[in-house]
N, C-alpha and C positions, 0 to 999 in steps of 0.2 A: 643595417643602418648604424652608423657610428654614434657612440654616446659622447665622444669627445667634442669639444668646441671646434668649429670648422671656420676657416677663413679662406677667402678667395682674393688673390692679388692679381690685378691685370698688368700686363707688361712685366711679368715676373721672371723672365728668362735671363735677365742681366741687370746690371746697374743697381739703382736704388730699389727697384721692384724685387730683385732677387734678395737683396739684404733685408727688405721688409719681410719677405717670406721666411728667410732664415731666422730672423728675430722672433717672429710670431711662432715659428716651429719650436724654437728654443724655450718659449714660454708654455709649450704644451699644446698648442693648436695643431690640428691636422690642417695642412695647407694645400689649397688648390693653386697650382701654378698656371695662371692664365697667359697664353701666348699663342700667336697665330702660326709661327714657324714650328713645324713638327719636330725637326731635328734639334733645334735649340731648346725647345720646351722639354723634350725628353732628357736632353743632356743636363738641364738645370734640375730636373726631378732627381736624376741619379746622383748629382752632386749633393743635393740636399739630403737625400736618404743616406748617403755615405757619411754625412756629418751628424746623423741621428735624428733628422727631421722626418716626421710622418707626412710625406708629400705625395701628391698625385697630380697628374697632368690634366689640364682643361683646355682643349682646343678652343681658341677664342680670338676672333677678329672683331673688335669693338665697333667697327664701321659696317658690319654685316648683320642684318636682322636675323637671318637663318642661323648664323654662327652663334649669336648671342642666345637665341632660343634653345639651341642644342646644348649650349653650356649650362643653362639653367636646368634643363632636363637631366643632364649628367649629374649635377650637384644634388638635385632632388633625389635621383635614383640611388646615388651612392651614400648621401649623407642625411637626407630628409629635412635638413634645415641649414641655415647659414648664420653664423654668429657675427662675422665681421666681413665687410666688403671694403677693399682698398682699391679705389679707382686711381691707378698709377700710370696707366698707358698714356703716352702723350708724344707729340712731335713738335718741332720748331717751325718747319716750313722753310728753313734756310737761315743763313746768318744775318742777312740784311733785308729788311722789308720796309723801305721808305713809303709812307702813305701816298706821296705824289706819283710814285711809279709802281704802285702795288699791282701784282698779278692777282686778279680776283679768283682765279682758279686755285692758286696757292692758299689764299684766305679761306676759301670754301673747304679745302682739304684739311687745313688745320682745325677749323671749327668742327668738321665732321668727326675727327678723332677726339679732340680735347674737350668738346662740350657735348655734342650730340651723342658721342660714344659713351660718355659718362651717364647721360640720361637713359640711353638705350639699355646699358648694363644694369643700372640701378633699378629701373622699372622691371626688368626681367627677374631680378633677384629679390625684389621686395616681398613677394609671397613667402619666400624661404626665410628672409630676415624676420618677418612677423612671427614665425614659429619659434624663434630663439628667445630665451628668457631675457637676455641683455644685448640686443643687437646694436651694432655700430657700423656706421658708414664713414669712410675717410676719403676725401678727394685730395690728391696731391696737386697742390697749386704752386704758386711761385710769387716771390716778392715783387717781381716785375708786373704782376697783376694788381698791385696796390696803387690805387689812384693817389693816395696820400704821398707815397714815396715817389711816384712818377712826377708829381706836380710840386714836390717840396724843393728845398734848396738844391740847386744843381740839376733839377728836373730829371729827364730821362738819362742824362749822362751819368748820374749817380747810381743808376741801377741797370746798366748795360746798354747795348746799342739800340737804336730805333728798330722796333719789330712790330709792324702794324698787324701782323697775324698772331704771333705767339703771345705777346703781352696782353692785348685785349681779350684773347681767348681765355686767359686765366681770370681776368676781371669778370668776364661773362660767367665762367664756371663758379666763381664765388657768389655771384648774384643768384644763380640757379640753386646753389646750396641753400640759400636763405628761403627760397620758395618751398623746398623740401622740408625744411625745419618747420615752416608754418603749417604745411599740410599734415605732417607727422606728429604735431604737438599732442602730447598725452599718450602716445603709443609706446614710449620707452626706447624708441630708436633714436640714438644720438648721432647727429650728422655734423661733421666738422671738416675744415680744410687745414692742410698742413703745408708749410713752406720748408722744404728741405735745405734751403740755402744754395750757394753756388758750389755744387758738387762736381767733382771730376768724373764725367761720364762721356760716352761717345756722342751724347746729345749736344755737347759744347766743345767737342774735340779734345776732351780731357784737360780743358783749361781751368776747371774749377779748383777751388782752394780747400774744399772739404772732402773728406772721404765718404764713400757710399755708406759706411756704417754710421757716420755722423748724420748723413742725410736721412737715413731710415729711422732715426731715433724718435722724432716727433710723430710720424705716421704710426709707428708701433705703439707709442703711448696713447694716441687718440683711439686706436683700434681696440685698446684694452681698458678704456676708462671704466671706473666703477659706476654703478647705478647712481643717478643724481649728479653725474658729472656734467660738464658744459656741453651745450649744443649750439650750433650756429656761430661758432667762433673760427677765427683764422689765426693759427698758432705757428710759432717757430720755437727753437730751443730757448730763446730768451724770454718768451712769453707771447703776448698777443701782438700780432702784426697790425700796424696802423693801416686801415683800409683806404 
């Protein structure tokens, strides 16, 4: 059983997730690289190890109950506890999702990953988080999930295209986070949401204006908050995101 602090990052084989794993590893965490594709996961682990990160692979499909259970068993067997969980895995469902022509199957698929997947993974890892002295949960959200920004001056046009699946999935995710905060009050488990900003990744065809390192900064900070730090907040580099 490892005595080091251990973090698990979902969707960590590339993009923001990989950089979160790299950043947490640089801070001394042993990092579980959660990803469903075996080849990409192991390639990411090797890259992280080559850079000096103590990384290990965690086969993980957040939409699959059996996969998530197996992932929790692997972390328990190897580490005995979990100090930080970063729920990063997410999908967009496609570039344009007008509500009037929405494909409900696409909507269900996005919610399965972006919301139900987070609940599924968090619940499986909670017993391991409870064993840690200063456990942290971070949900990677998005500014397009902010009702304040979506309904403010310029409306949806100021925060990206209309996306009836992706944007509301992040609003839903933020609301779910608050319910965890209420349930876990007094346990020492801090639960927060992070907005990485418009980062250039394959999720948006690399049209973003921020680097993956910049996008990973806030999730890393929230995953390593000191005791007594905030919980139930939605944060970006500049501070609190208006909800």
